[in-house]
DRENGU-717702 format. One record per residue (C-alpha): x, z, y. Coordinates in steps of 0.2 Angstrom, whole numbers, plus 2048, in hexadecimal, padded with zeros to 3 digits. Each point is the difference from the previous one (the first is absolute). Layout:
XZY...
//
This chain:
1C9A362F68127FA8028047F67F07F27F48038087FA8108138047FF80C7FB7F380680F7F67FB80C80E80C80E7FB80F7F58007FA7F680F7FE80F80C8108087F980A7F08037F97FE8128058128048127FE7F88027EF8097FB80781180C80E7FE80E7F47FA7FD7F580F80280E80C8108067F88077EE7FF7FB7FE81380A81080580F7FD7F48047EE8017F37F980D80D7FA80D80B7F77F47F17F77F97FA7FC8128117F88047FD7F47F17EE7FB8007F78068107F87F380B80380A80F8107F68027F67F18057F280A80A80C80B8098127F97FD80980B80D7FA8107F98027FA7EE8127FD8038038118077F88077F080C7F77F580E80680B7FA8127FD7FF7FD7ED8137FA80180481080A7F880B7F38097F87F28118028097FC8138037FB8027EE8117FA7FB80A80A80C8067F180B8018028127F27F880A8037F580F7FB80A80F8038117F980F80280A7F58008107F88117FB80680F80A80880C7F37FD80F80C7EE7FC8027F580E7F97F67FC7F07EE7FD8017F580B7F57EE7FF7FB7FD8118088037FA8117F180080B7FA7EE8058027FA8127F180380A7F47F07FF8027F480F7EF7F88048097F280A80B7FB7F17F28017F47F57F580B80E7F38018028007ED7ED7FC7FF8037EF80780A7FC7F17F38057F37FE7F37F27F68027F180A7F37F681180680280E7FB7F47FF8117F77ED7FD7FD8037EE7FA80C8067F37F480F7FB7F17F57FE80A7F37F680680E7F47EF8077FE7F97EE7FC80E7FD7F37FD8117F77ED7FC7FF8037EF7FA80C8067F27F380C7FB7F27F37FE80C7F47F780480D7F37EE8047FC7FC7ED80080B7FF7F17FD8117F87EF8057FA7F67F480C7ED8027FE7F27F58067FE80B8108137FE8057FD7F88107F480D8068078107F88137FC8028027F480E7F180580B8058137FE8117FB8067FA7F580F7F480F80580F80C80080B7F380A7F27FF80D7FF8138018138018037FE7F380E7F380A80880B8107FF80E7F68087F57FB80E7FB8138038138048008027F380E7F280780A8088117FF8107F88077F67F680D7F68108058108098058067F280B7EF7FD8087FD8128048118028077FD7F180B7F080880680881080380E7F780A7F47F680A7F680F80580E80C80480B7F28097F57F38088077EF80080D8037F37F67F67F37FE7EE8027EF7F77FC80A7F67F38058107F77EE8077FF7F87EF7FC80D7FC7F37FD8107F77EE7FD8008027EE7FA80C8067F27F380B7F87F27F380280B7F37F680280D7F27EE8078007F77EF7FE8097FB7F07FD8127F97EE7FF8047FE7EF7F780A8077F17F580F7FF7F07F58008087F57F280580F7F67EE8078007FA7EF7FA80D7FF7F37FD8117F97EE7FD7FF8037F27F380E80B7F87F380E7FD7F37F47F980D7F97F48048117F97EE8047FE7FE7EF7F780E8047F47F98117FC7EF7F87FD8077F47F480A80D7F77F180C7FE7F47F27FB80C7FA7F27FB8117F87EE8018057F98017EE80B8107FD7FC8088117EF7FB8057F88107F980B80C80A7F880980F7FD7F580F80A7F17F97F87F480B80480B8108128027FA8027ED7FE7F67FB81080380E80C80F80A7FB80C7F17FE7FB7FB8128038118078108037F78087EF8057FB8038128068128018107FC7F78047F280C7FC80B80F80A80F7FA80E7F57F98027F78117FF81080A80D8097F480D7F28017FD7FF81380481280180F7FE7F48077F180A7FD80981080A80F7FA80E7F47FC8007F88117FC80F80B80880F7F88127FB8057F97FC8117F881180280F8097FA80B7F780D7F380480E8008127FA8128018087F77FF8117F68107FD80A80F8067F780D7F57F08037F67F580F80580480F7F580D7F77F680C7FB80E80C7F27FE7FD7F77EF8087F07FB7F27F37FC7F380D8067F27F38038027FA7EE7FF8117F97F180580B7F77F07FA8048037ED7FB8138007F07FD80B7FA7F17F480480A7F07F680F8067F17F58058017F77EF8018107F67F180880A7F57F17FD8057FF7EE7FB8127FD7EF80080A7FB7EF7F88058047EE7ED8007FA7FB7EF8088067F47F37F68087F27F180180B8017EE8058017FC7ED7F180A7FC7F77F880F8027EF7F87FA8067EF7EF8078077FE7F080B8037F57F17F380A7F67F37FF80E8037ED8028007FC7EE7EF8087FE7F97F680F8077F07F87F78047EF7F080480A8007EE8067FD7F97EF7F880F7F77F08088068048107F78118038098038068117F180C8007FF80C80F8058107F68107F77F98047F98117FE81180980B8087F380E7F38027FF8008138018138008117FD7F78057F480E7FB80C80E80880F7F88117F67FE7FF7F98127FC8118088108077F780A7F28077FA8038118058127FF8117FD7FA8037F280C7FB80C80E81080B7FE80A7F17FB7FC7F781080381080A8128017FA8027ED8027FA7FE8118088108068117FA7F97FF7EE8067FB80581280D80E80280F7F77FA7FE7F480E80880D80C80F8037F580B7F38087FD8078128048117FA8107FB7F88067F680F7FB80E80C8118088028087EF8037F27FB80D8028108098137FD8007FE7EF80780B7F77F37F37F37FB7FB7F080A7EE7FA7FF8067F27F480980B7F47F180C8007F57F17FB80C7FA7F28018127F97ED8018017FD7F07F780E8027F37FA8127FC7EF7FA7FE8057F27F480A80C7F57F480E8017F27F47FC8097FA7F18048117F97EE8048037FA7F17F47F880B7F37F880C80D7F97F180A7FA7F77F07FA80F7F67ED7FC8018047EE7FA80C8077F27F180C7FB7F57F17FE80D7F67F680380F7F57ED8007FB8007ED7FD8108017F57F880F7F67F07F57FD80B7F07FB80B80A7F57F18077F67F97EE7FF8117F97FB80280D7F27F37F67F680B7F080180B7FD7F08127FF8078077F97F17FA7EE8038027F480E7F27FC80C7F97EF8008097F480B7F77F780F7FB7EE7FD80A7F38097F27FD80C7FF8128048138018037FF7F180B7F280880A80981080280E7F7809
//
């Protein structure tokens, strides 16, 4: 399933995870010094880039114990600021003014995107020279490109969250203080989100087209791999269905689940710190009172509880789906034989085989009934969690409309990411049944010999 497409799958996926972790650690450890040397934001945002270099120099002086210019201006009698201090009450007027300064391509984002592209390029270059296979451009490069596009879409969502805060604060200010918001402010915010949304839509359409080709190439790689061993595996149960149908379903489900999983993972990386900071605006949680990062803990516990619930109630579904494919295959196989042989597919045999199909489907319907009861009940009820969590702060009047929207969006993104396995459980069940069938099928493949390579013409066509 994997070695037909990816070069040395275990090493490949392990190296991808290690490289992603190392990239994050490098970013936080020495990201700013690297930025002062190689970042292109010095050309796109020269004034801001200069201030970043000054800050790096200040940090260096502080680390060596040298006095920093300007430190003597600080008031030694001023009270120290602590993280426990309550934040100032949000000001809709100031927030609305800040909205006019929103910019998707800030200097910080330019450097962030440059860093992400550099790390992705280095990963692809490494695998180009190490264990490259004939599917390299699709398995390695295209997988990396898809992840980069997902990262871009998550960054757009983060910007929309920021924009929503400014936009709804502006609306609140305009409704409560007529004439305080100029047409330029309101139309400017609207134009900003349009300029960001249109490219995002085009990218989403392009991603859908590209992933369709990606899935087909993975299916093609699996077909070539299995057919290389056809003389050894053609007598296994449902061999034709495994090669023709299950390879297609496996590649499609893996692409959908893989894309959704990395989207959830990247969303957590981007929105988790944001939600933690927004939690400081929540005065207290119902029952638990004041809790640092309360929104994050609520999202984590709620999603974990839902995932555990669906895992328990859906534990029988993979096996039933696997059995369903077996009885369907037996029924279809008899019908195919009946096309060429008059003594096959006779009514008694068909009735017996279809009875097996019916019996298994009725069992599936029963078990999916209580599974769907748990799934629909959970997914509908958790939608009210953010409102309940913010209720004390809403009643205390400590939230503006814009801040409420930001928390609602950020909480939904983090909660949805934590809920990945709960939301995708039915697809995971289907994937499990496909993997069970393909593993049984692959058990007949001799692993001590290499598959037959594609011909040059086939490799060219794959590109």
